[in-house]
N, CA, C and O atoms as CSV, one atom per row, in Angstrom:
chain,resi,resn,atom,element,x,y,z
A,1,GLN,N,N,-62.675,164.291,97.157
A,1,GLN,CA,C,-63.030,162.977,97.661
A,1,GLN,C,C,-62.934,162.795,99.138
A,1,GLN,O,O,-63.615,162.002,99.789
A,2,ARG,N,N,-62.030,163.600,99.601
A,2,ARG,CA,C,-61.784,163.411,101.101
A,2,ARG,C,C,-63.038,163.755,101.829
A,2,ARG,O,O,-63.400,163.027,102.753
A,3,GLU,N,N,-63.726,164.795,101.491
A,3,GLU,CA,C,-64.833,165.256,102.234
A,3,GLU,C,C,-66.264,164.541,101.865
A,3,GLU,O,O,-67.304,164.678,102.510
A,4,LEU,N,N,-66.095,163.802,100.762
A,4,LEU,CA,C,-67.454,163.193,100.187
A,4,LEU,C,C,-68.103,162.445,101.317
A,4,LEU,O,O,-69.227,162.767,101.702
A,5,LEU,N,N,-67.435,161.465,101.855
A,5,LEU,CA,C,-68.211,160.659,102.861
A,5,LEU,C,C,-68.849,161.350,103.855
A,5,LEU,O,O,-69.977,161.036,104.236
A,6,ALA,N,N,-68.103,162.441,104.394
A,6,ALA,CA,C,-68.659,163.196,105.550
A,6,ALA,C,C,-69.988,163.913,105.033
A,6,ALA,O,O,-71.047,163.851,105.657
A,7,LEU,N,N,-69.832,164.570,103.878
A,7,LEU,CA,C,-71.012,165.490,103.311
A,7,LEU,C,C,-72.195,164.501,102.990
A,7,LEU,O,O,-73.352,164.876,103.180
A,8,LEU,N,N,-71.920,163.250,102.510
A,8,LEU,CA,C,-73.039,162.473,102.201
A,8,LEU,C,C,-73.748,161.783,103.464
A,8,LEU,O,O,-74.930,161.438,103.495
A,9,THR,N,N,-72.862,161.650,104.445
A,9,THR,CA,C,-73.470,161.118,105.694
A,9,THR,C,C,-74.298,162.124,106.345
A,9,THR,O,O,-75.294,161.694,106.927
A,10,ARG,N,N,-74.077,163.425,106.362
A,10,ARG,CA,C,-74.547,164.482,106.933
A,10,ARG,C,C,-75.907,165.026,106.304
A,10,ARG,O,O,-76.802,165.580,106.943
A,11,ASP,N,N,-75.901,164.772,104.962
A,11,ASP,CA,C,-76.991,165.424,103.969
A,11,ASP,C,C,-77.758,164.152,103.244
A,11,ASP,O,O,-77.283,163.608,102.247
A,12,PRO,N,N,-78.831,163.798,103.776
A,12,PRO,CA,C,-79.572,162.695,103.148
A,12,PRO,C,C,-79.981,163.072,101.729
A,12,PRO,O,O,-79.892,162.225,100.840
A,13,GLN,N,N,-80.429,164.308,101.470
A,13,GLN,CA,C,-80.748,164.771,100.108
A,13,GLN,C,C,-79.493,164.695,99.128
A,13,GLN,O,O,-79.618,164.236,97.992
A,14,LEU,N,N,-78.364,165.133,99.585
A,14,LEU,CA,C,-77.237,165.004,98.686
A,14,LEU,C,C,-76.805,163.617,98.527
A,14,LEU,O,O,-76.311,163.259,97.458
A,15,ARG,N,N,-76.957,162.783,99.535
A,15,ARG,CA,C,-76.594,161.296,99.412
A,15,ARG,C,C,-77.532,160.696,98.396
A,15,ARG,O,O,-77.103,159.956,97.511
A,16,ASP,N,N,-78.873,161.022,98.518
A,16,ASP,CA,C,-79.811,160.409,97.453
A,16,ASP,C,C,-79.482,160.980,96.018
A,16,ASP,O,O,-79.635,160.313,94.995
A,17,ARG,N,N,-79.095,162.062,96.037
A,17,ARG,CA,C,-78.867,162.753,94.469
A,17,ARG,C,C,-77.599,161.997,94.065
A,17,ARG,O,O,-77.598,161.457,92.959
A,18,TYR,N,N,-76.526,161.903,94.846
A,18,TYR,CA,C,-75.325,161.192,94.575
A,18,TYR,C,C,-75.596,159.779,94.063
A,18,TYR,O,O,-75.045,159.326,93.059
A,19,ARG,N,N,-76.477,159.108,94.812
A,19,ARG,CA,C,-76.703,157.741,94.445
A,19,ARG,C,C,-77.390,157.631,93.187
A,19,ARG,O,O,-77.180,156.693,92.417
A,20,ALA,N,N,-78.342,158.714,92.915
A,20,ALA,CA,C,-79.175,158.567,91.567
A,20,ALA,C,C,-78.261,158.760,90.440
A,20,ALA,O,O,-78.352,158.111,89.398
A,21,VAL,N,N,-77.313,159.729,90.678
A,21,VAL,CA,C,-76.424,160.071,89.569
A,21,VAL,C,C,-75.477,158.908,89.328
A,21,VAL,O,O,-75.172,158.583,88.180
A,22,TYR,N,N,-74.996,158.263,90.426
A,22,TYR,CA,C,-74.125,157.041,90.240
A,22,TYR,C,C,-74.847,156.040,89.520
A,22,TYR,O,O,-74.265,155.450,88.610
A,23,ARG,N,N,-76.114,155.747,89.817
A,23,ARG,CA,C,-76.852,154.508,89.149
A,23,ARG,C,C,-77.005,154.853,87.750
A,23,ARG,O,O,-76.897,154.001,86.867
A,24,GLN,N,N,-77.296,156.284,87.478
A,24,GLN,CA,C,-77.563,156.659,86.028
A,24,GLN,C,C,-76.223,156.469,85.328
A,24,GLN,O,O,-76.216,155.833,84.274
A,25,ARG,N,N,-75.090,156.964,85.818
A,25,ARG,CA,C,-73.866,156.895,85.208
A,25,ARG,C,C,-73.408,155.356,84.946
A,25,ARG,O,O,-72.897,154.984,83.890
A,26,LEU,N,N,-73.645,154.583,85.975
A,26,LEU,CA,C,-73.254,153.213,85.918
A,26,LEU,C,C,-74.086,152.409,84.776
A,26,LEU,O,O,-73.560,151.505,84.126
A,27,GLU,N,N,-75.426,152.819,84.594
A,27,GLU,CA,C,-76.114,152.299,83.648
A,27,GLU,C,C,-75.562,152.653,82.125
A,27,GLU,O,O,-75.434,151.854,81.197
A,28,GLU,N,N,-75.277,154.041,82.127
A,28,GLU,CA,C,-74.608,154.476,80.816
A,28,GLU,C,C,-73.238,153.865,80.549
A,28,GLU,O,O,-72.842,153.669,79.400
A,29,PHE,N,N,-72.595,153.597,81.521
A,29,PHE,CA,C,-71.210,152.781,81.503
A,29,PHE,C,C,-71.553,151.493,80.986
A,29,PHE,O,O,-70.925,151.027,80.035
A,30,THR,N,N,-72.561,150.833,81.570
A,30,THR,CA,C,-72.913,149.448,81.052
A,30,THR,C,C,-73.315,149.434,79.633
A,30,THR,O,O,-73.017,148.475,78.921
A,31,VAL,N,N,-73.983,150.456,79.179
A,31,VAL,CA,C,-74.347,150.477,77.691
A,31,VAL,C,C,-73.225,150.491,76.837
A,31,VAL,O,O,-73.069,149.801,75.830
A,32,PHE,N,N,-72.339,151.455,77.383
A,32,PHE,CA,C,-71.083,151.576,76.565
A,32,PHE,C,C,-70.261,150.151,76.446
A,32,PHE,O,O,-69.933,149.605,75.392
A,33,ALA,N,N,-70.022,149.706,77.722
A,33,ALA,CA,C,-69.408,148.384,77.802
A,33,ALA,C,C,-69.894,147.246,76.914
A,33,ALA,O,O,-69.148,146.463,76.326
A,34,GLU,N,N,-71.455,147.236,76.875
A,34,GLU,CA,C,-72.130,146.258,76.162
A,34,GLU,C,C,-71.822,146.482,74.544
A,34,GLU,O,O,-71.718,145.549,73.747
A,35,SER,N,N,-71.705,147.798,74.225
A,35,SER,CA,C,-71.226,148.076,72.826
A,35,SER,C,C,-69.915,147.768,72.511
A,35,SER,O,O,-69.652,147.456,71.350
A,36,LEU,N,N,-68.950,147.809,73.451
A,36,LEU,CA,C,-67.591,147.213,73.395
A,36,LEU,C,C,-67.615,145.786,73.093
A,36,LEU,O,O,-66.912,145.277,72.220
A,37,ALA,N,N,-68.492,145.111,73.879
A,37,ALA,CA,C,-68.587,143.538,73.722
A,37,ALA,C,C,-69.195,143.339,72.381
A,37,ALA,O,O,-68.615,142.489,71.706
A,38,ALA,N,N,-70.266,143.940,71.806
A,38,ALA,CA,C,-70.762,143.857,70.623
A,38,ALA,C,C,-69.777,144.009,69.550
A,38,ALA,O,O,-69.802,143.238,68.591
A,39,ALA,N,N,-68.878,144.986,69.646
A,39,ALA,CA,C,-67.849,145.327,68.725
A,39,ALA,C,C,-66.735,144.279,68.777
A,39,ALA,O,O,-65.807,144.409,67.980
A,40,GLY,N,N,-66.734,143.360,69.546
A,40,GLY,CA,C,-65.668,142.383,69.805
A,40,GLY,C,C,-64.377,142.951,70.562
A,40,GLY,O,O,-63.295,142.366,70.507
A,41,VAL,N,N,-64.560,144.035,71.212
A,41,VAL,CA,C,-63.354,144.578,71.972
A,41,VAL,C,C,-63.211,143.808,73.345
A,41,VAL,O,O,-62.113,143.352,73.662
A,42,ILE,N,N,-64.218,143.675,74.090
A,42,ILE,CA,C,-64.251,142.830,75.209
A,42,ILE,C,C,-65.028,141.454,75.106
A,42,ILE,O,O,-65.898,141.325,74.245
A,43,ARG,N,N,-64.751,140.533,75.890
A,43,ARG,CA,C,-65.556,139.344,75.888
A,43,ARG,C,C,-66.972,139.531,76.301
A,43,ARG,O,O,-67.278,140.565,76.895
A,44,SER,N,N,-67.859,138.628,76.041
A,44,SER,CA,C,-69.392,138.740,76.270
A,44,SER,C,C,-69.760,139.625,77.439
A,44,SER,O,O,-69.095,139.549,78.472
A,45,SER,N,N,-70.637,140.343,77.352
A,45,SER,CA,C,-71.276,141.075,78.493
A,45,SER,C,C,-72.141,140.217,79.295
A,45,SER,O,O,-72.488,140.635,80.400
A,46,ILE,N,N,-72.557,139.014,78.871
A,46,ILE,CA,C,-73.569,138.228,79.424
A,46,ILE,C,C,-72.816,137.427,80.698
A,46,ILE,O,O,-73.485,136.908,81.591
A,47,GLU,N,N,-71.438,137.389,80.677
A,47,GLU,CA,C,-70.737,136.728,81.765
A,47,GLU,C,C,-71.240,137.188,83.200
A,47,GLU,O,O,-71.746,138.304,83.315
A,48,SER,N,N,-71.124,136.437,84.177
A,48,SER,CA,C,-71.500,136.818,85.438
A,48,SER,C,C,-70.670,137.868,86.122
A,48,SER,O,O,-71.138,138.566,87.021
A,49,TRP,N,N,-69.432,137.975,85.687
A,49,TRP,CA,C,-68.480,138.825,86.149
A,49,TRP,C,C,-68.648,140.317,85.701
A,49,TRP,O,O,-68.082,141.259,86.256
A,50,PHE,N,N,-69.469,140.415,84.661
A,50,PHE,CA,C,-69.488,141.780,84.020
A,50,PHE,C,C,-69.916,142.938,84.806
A,50,PHE,O,O,-69.327,144.013,84.689
A,51,THR,N,N,-70.889,142.785,85.588
A,51,THR,CA,C,-71.389,143.910,86.420
A,51,THR,C,C,-70.344,144.329,87.583
A,51,THR,O,O,-70.174,145.503,87.914
A,52,GLY,N,N,-69.698,143.291,88.134
A,52,GLY,CA,C,-68.519,143.462,89.097
A,52,GLY,C,C,-67.400,144.190,88.369
A,52,GLY,O,O,-66.873,145.192,88.853
A,53,LEU,N,N,-67.019,143.633,87.112
A,53,LEU,CA,C,-65.975,144.352,86.476
A,53,LEU,C,C,-66.252,145.856,86.309
A,53,LEU,O,O,-65.386,146.674,86.620
A,54,LEU,N,N,-67.458,146.233,85.818
A,54,LEU,CA,C,-67.828,147.615,85.565
A,54,LEU,C,C,-67.803,148.311,86.899
A,54,LEU,O,O,-67.318,149.441,86.956
A,55,GLU,N,N,-68.257,147.765,87.911
A,55,GLU,CA,C,-68.269,148.533,89.177
A,55,GLU,C,C,-66.811,148.735,89.719
A,55,GLU,O,O,-66.514,149.776,90.306
A,56,GLY,N,N,-65.917,147.738,89.516
A,56,GLY,CA,C,-64.515,147.802,89.880
A,56,GLY,C,C,-63.962,148.954,89.006
A,56,GLY,O,O,-63.348,149.865,89.561
A,57,LEU,N,N,-64.150,148.957,87.675
A,57,LEU,CA,C,-63.470,149.974,86.926
A,57,LEU,C,C,-64.043,151.446,87.267
A,57,LEU,O,O,-63.330,152.450,87.242
A,58,TRP,N,N,-65.250,151.452,87.550
A,58,TRP,CA,C,-65.951,152.701,88.079
A,58,TRP,C,C,-65.162,153.252,89.245
A,58,TRP,O,O,-64.736,154.405,89.306
A,59,ILE,N,N,-65.007,152.302,90.178
A,59,ILE,CA,C,-64.371,152.801,91.574
A,59,ILE,C,C,-62.833,153.219,91.263
A,59,ILE,O,O,-62.347,154.230,91.769
A,60,ILE,N,N,-62.219,152.502,90.530
A,60,ILE,CA,C,-60.907,153.005,90.064
A,60,ILE,C,C,-60.775,154.330,89.507
A,60,ILE,O,O,-59.919,155.119,89.906
A,61,GLY,N,N,-61.676,154.613,88.512
A,61,GLY,CA,C,-61.766,155.905,87.829
A,61,GLY,C,C,-62.230,156.922,88.658
A,61,GLY,O,O,-61.790,158.067,88.552
A,62,GLU,N,N,-63.089,156.608,89.484
A,62,GLU,CA,C,-63.735,157.602,90.449
A,62,GLU,C,C,-62.804,158.071,91.529
A,62,GLU,O,O,-62.927,159.226,91.938
A,63,HIS,N,N,-61.817,157.221,92.062
A,63,HIS,CA,C,-61.125,157.502,93.170
A,63,HIS,C,C,-59.649,157.628,92.854
A,63,HIS,O,O,-58.890,157.893,93.786
A,64,TRP,N,N,-59.125,157.449,91.523
A,64,TRP,CA,C,-57.637,157.587,91.339
A,64,TRP,C,C,-56.973,158.849,91.873
A,64,TRP,O,O,-55.963,158.798,92.575
A,65,MET,N,N,-57.572,159.982,91.519
A,65,MET,CA,C,-57.054,161.305,92.027
A,65,MET,C,C,-56.953,161.271,93.468
A,65,MET,O,O,-55.892,161.624,93.981
A,66,GLY,N,N,-58.001,160.859,94.251
A,66,GLY,CA,C,-57.876,160.846,95.649
A,66,GLY,C,C,-56.827,160.008,96.096
A,66,GLY,O,O,-56.176,160.372,97.076
A,67,HIS,N,N,-56.514,158.746,95.425
A,67,HIS,CA,C,-55.477,158.011,95.812
A,67,HIS,C,C,-54.075,158.608,95.598
A,67,HIS,O,O,-53.134,158.441,96.373
A,68,LEU,N,N,-54.044,159.272,94.541
A,68,LEU,CA,C,-52.718,160.006,94.308
A,68,LEU,C,C,-52.602,161.159,95.509
A,68,LEU,O,O,-51.540,161.374,96.093
A,69,GLU,N,N,-53.649,161.761,95.754
A,69,GLU,CA,C,-53.289,162.708,96.892
A,69,GLU,C,C,-52.761,162.028,98.116
A,69,GLU,O,O,-52.021,162.686,98.847
A,70,ILE,N,N,-53.037,160.840,98.415
A,70,ILE,CA,C,-52.473,160.179,99.578
A,70,ILE,C,C,-51.195,159.517,99.405
A,70,ILE,O,O,-50.366,159.532,100.315
A,71,VAL,N,N,-50.979,158.937,98.298
A,71,VAL,CA,C,-49.734,158.147,97.917
A,71,VAL,C,C,-48.872,158.734,96.918
A,71,VAL,O,O,-47.780,158.210,96.696
A,72,GLY,N,N,-49.235,159.743,96.304
A,72,GLY,CA,C,-48.479,160.289,95.178
A,72,GLY,C,C,-48.661,161.720,94.983
A,72,GLY,O,O,-48.739,162.517,95.917
A,73,ASP,N,N,-48.731,162.054,93.657
A,73,ASP,CA,C,-48.789,163.483,93.288
A,73,ASP,C,C,-49.811,163.689,92.112
A,73,ASP,O,O,-49.520,163.434,90.943
A,74,PRO,N,N,-50.881,164.111,92.465
A,74,PRO,CA,C,-51.944,164.231,91.490
A,74,PRO,C,C,-51.622,165.362,90.439
A,74,PRO,O,O,-52.314,165.421,89.422
A,75,SER,N,N,-50.729,166.147,90.617
A,75,SER,CA,C,-50.357,167.166,89.639
A,75,SER,C,C,-49.340,166.587,88.627
A,75,SER,O,O,-49.035,167.253,87.638
A,76,ASP,N,N,-48.782,165.300,88.861
A,76,ASP,CA,C,-47.744,164.757,87.925
A,76,ASP,C,C,-48.562,163.949,86.848
A,76,ASP,O,O,-49.215,162.954,87.162
A,77,PRO,N,N,-48.491,164.435,85.550
A,77,PRO,CA,C,-49.206,163.807,84.620
A,77,PRO,C,C,-48.871,162.417,84.388
A,77,PRO,O,O,-49.767,161.711,83.926
A,78,ALA,N,N,-47.602,161.833,84.655
A,78,ALA,CA,C,-47.263,160.412,84.564
A,78,ALA,C,C,-48.071,159.672,85.532
A,78,ALA,O,O,-48.560,158.582,85.235
A,79,GLN,N,N,-48.243,160.248,86.741
A,79,GLN,CA,C,-48.990,159.410,87.908
A,79,GLN,C,C,-50.454,159.356,87.461
A,79,GLN,O,O,-51.115,158.330,87.626
A,80,VAL,N,N,-50.928,160.381,86.934
A,80,VAL,CA,C,-52.330,160.377,86.498
A,80,VAL,C,C,-52.513,159.331,85.315
A,80,VAL,O,O,-53.527,158.632,85.313
A,81,ARG,N,N,-51.703,159.221,84.454
A,81,ARG,CA,C,-51.612,158.292,83.338
A,81,ARG,C,C,-51.514,157.013,83.870
A,81,ARG,O,O,-52.141,156.121,83.297
A,82,ARG,N,N,-50.834,156.739,84.879
A,82,ARG,CA,C,-50.771,155.445,85.564
A,82,ARG,C,C,-52.084,154.821,85.785
A,82,ARG,O,O,-52.295,153.617,85.640
A,83,GLY,N,N,-52.989,155.727,86.156
A,83,GLY,CA,C,-54.389,155.247,86.417
A,83,GLY,C,C,-54.976,154.509,85.218
A,83,GLY,O,O,-55.722,153.542,85.377
A,84,ILE,N,N,-54.618,154.993,83.964
A,84,ILE,CA,C,-55.072,154.295,82.843
A,84,ILE,C,C,-54.572,152.792,82.824
A,84,ILE,O,O,-55.320,151.833,82.633
A,85,ARG,N,N,-53.175,152.709,83.055
A,85,ARG,CA,C,-52.529,151.443,83.117
A,85,ARG,C,C,-53.112,150.499,84.125
A,85,ARG,O,O,-53.054,149.282,83.946
A,86,VAL,N,N,-53.705,151.064,85.240
A,86,VAL,CA,C,-54.307,150.170,86.208
A,86,VAL,C,C,-55.528,149.693,85.670
A,86,VAL,O,O,-55.779,148.493,85.777
A,87,ILE,N,N,-56.490,150.619,84.989
A,87,ILE,CA,C,-57.696,150.155,84.265
A,87,ILE,C,C,-57.378,149.154,83.312
A,87,ILE,O,O,-58.084,148.146,83.272
A,88,VAL,N,N,-56.486,149.276,82.596
A,88,VAL,CA,C,-56.018,148.334,81.343
A,88,VAL,C,C,-55.621,147.125,82.078
A,88,VAL,O,O,-56.003,146.067,81.578
A,89,ALA,N,N,-54.885,147.055,83.238
A,89,ALA,CA,C,-54.493,145.778,83.810
A,89,ALA,C,C,-55.814,145.002,84.258
A,89,ALA,O,O,-55.965,143.794,84.073
A,90,VAL,N,N,-56.672,145.761,84.815
A,90,VAL,CA,C,-58.032,144.982,85.240
A,90,VAL,C,C,-58.661,144.583,84.011
A,90,VAL,O,O,-59.162,143.459,83.996
A,91,LEU,N,N,-58.726,145.254,83.034
A,91,LEU,CA,C,-59.503,144.830,81.689
A,91,LEU,C,C,-58.767,143.840,80.955
A,91,LEU,O,O,-59.371,143.121,80.159
A,92,ASP,N,N,-57.386,143.707,81.154
A,92,ASP,CA,C,-56.642,142.854,80.146
A,92,ASP,C,C,-57.244,141.474,80.099
A,92,ASP,O,O,-57.450,141.026,78.972
A,93,PRO,N,N,-57.576,140.687,81.190
A,93,PRO,CA,C,-58.133,139.369,81.019
A,93,PRO,C,C,-59.446,139.266,80.209
A,93,PRO,O,O,-59.819,138.191,79.739
A,94,HIS,N,N,-60.106,140.370,80.068
A,94,HIS,CA,C,-61.406,140.328,79.496
A,94,HIS,C,C,-61.354,141.005,78.048
A,94,HIS,O,O,-62.399,141.177,77.422
A,95,LEU,N,N,-60.113,141.384,77.534
A,95,LEU,CA,C,-60.207,142.045,76.210
A,95,LEU,C,C,-60.075,140.832,75.250
A,95,LEU,O,O,-59.443,139.836,75.601
A,96,SER,N,N,-60.663,140.919,74.060
A,96,SER,CA,C,-60.819,139.978,73.148
A,96,SER,C,C,-59.491,139.770,72.552
A,96,SER,O,O,-58.603,140.619,72.619
A,97,ASP,N,N,-59.341,138.432,71.868
A,97,ASP,CA,C,-58.143,138.314,71.074
A,97,ASP,C,C,-58.135,139.240,69.773
A,97,ASP,O,O,-57.054,139.538,69.266
A,98,GLU,N,N,-59.245,139.661,69.275
A,98,GLU,CA,C,-59.386,140.523,68.075
A,98,GLU,C,C,-58.822,141.823,68.511
A,98,GLU,O,O,-58.180,142.527,67.731
A,99,PHE,N,N,-59.076,142.195,69.895
A,99,PHE,CA,C,-58.706,143.614,70.309
A,99,PHE,C,C,-57.062,143.614,70.384
A,99,PHE,O,O,-56.403,144.580,70.000
A,100,PHE,N,N,-56.550,142.564,70.858
A,100,PHE,CA,C,-55.010,142.456,70.883
A,100,PHE,C,C,-54.509,142.411,69.476
A,100,PHE,O,O,-53.559,143.144,69.199
A,101,ALA,N,N,-55.048,141.611,68.509
A,101,ALA,CA,C,-54.608,141.584,67.167
A,101,ALA,C,C,-54.623,143.020,66.613
A,101,ALA,O,O,-53.638,143.369,65.962
A,102,ASP,N,N,-55.545,143.818,66.783
A,102,ASP,CA,C,-55.778,145.033,66.191
A,102,ASP,C,C,-54.784,146.052,66.888
A,102,ASP,O,O,-54.323,146.965,66.203
A,103,HIS,N,N,-54.440,145.934,68.210
A,103,HIS,CA,C,-53.670,146.784,68.881
A,103,HIS,C,C,-52.303,146.472,69.337
A,103,HIS,O,O,-51.725,147.101,70.223
A,104,SER,N,N,-51.814,145.469,68.688
A,104,SER,CA,C,-50.490,144.767,69.138
A,104,SER,C,C,-49.369,145.716,68.821
A,104,SER,O,O,-48.326,145.581,69.461
A,105,GLN,N,N,-49.456,146.659,67.910
A,105,GLN,CA,C,-48.434,147.441,67.498
A,105,GLN,C,C,-48.387,148.709,68.462
A,105,GLN,O,O,-47.406,149.449,68.384
A,106,GLU,N,N,-49.255,148.947,69.234
A,106,GLU,CA,C,-49.422,150.220,70.052
A,106,GLU,C,C,-48.626,150.089,71.307
A,106,GLU,O,O,-48.426,151.137,71.921
A,107,GLY,N,N,-48.128,148.958,71.805
A,107,GLY,CA,C,-47.398,148.699,72.935
A,107,GLY,C,C,-48.239,148.794,74.193
A,107,GLY,O,O,-49.371,149.273,74.125
A,108,PRO,N,N,-47.703,148.332,75.411
A,108,PRO,CA,C,-48.367,148.146,76.621
A,108,PRO,C,C,-48.717,149.347,77.455
A,108,PRO,O,O,-49.504,149.261,78.397
A,109,ASN,N,N,-48.143,150.440,77.114
A,109,ASN,CA,C,-48.449,151.640,77.984
A,109,ASN,C,C,-49.202,152.806,77.234
A,109,ASN,O,O,-48.685,153.615,76.464
A,110,PRO,N,N,-50.567,152.731,77.623
A,110,PRO,CA,C,-51.343,153.760,76.896
A,110,PRO,C,C,-51.007,155.173,77.304
A,110,PRO,O,O,-51.583,156.123,76.773
């Protein structure tokens, strides 16, 4: 991740390919999230915040290990798992009541 910005800035073909892959993966992620909404796991995907939520989750997932390289230890499994808790914290207000009812016995720490 550290060198990514420099590489993409210097190589327009690589930047274009990275952007194309990003758009495709975000579309796939959107389809997956819409299926979660259809299954009642998250609230409606029609809400105006949905795209921003997905992009935010993507950014967290994509950059968590780089974040740990700066402020933590990416070789520590507990710190890597903390990234899951960060994602769940962002998702929490958007999870459906049905999801919480089905998963209330699992506890707050995935």
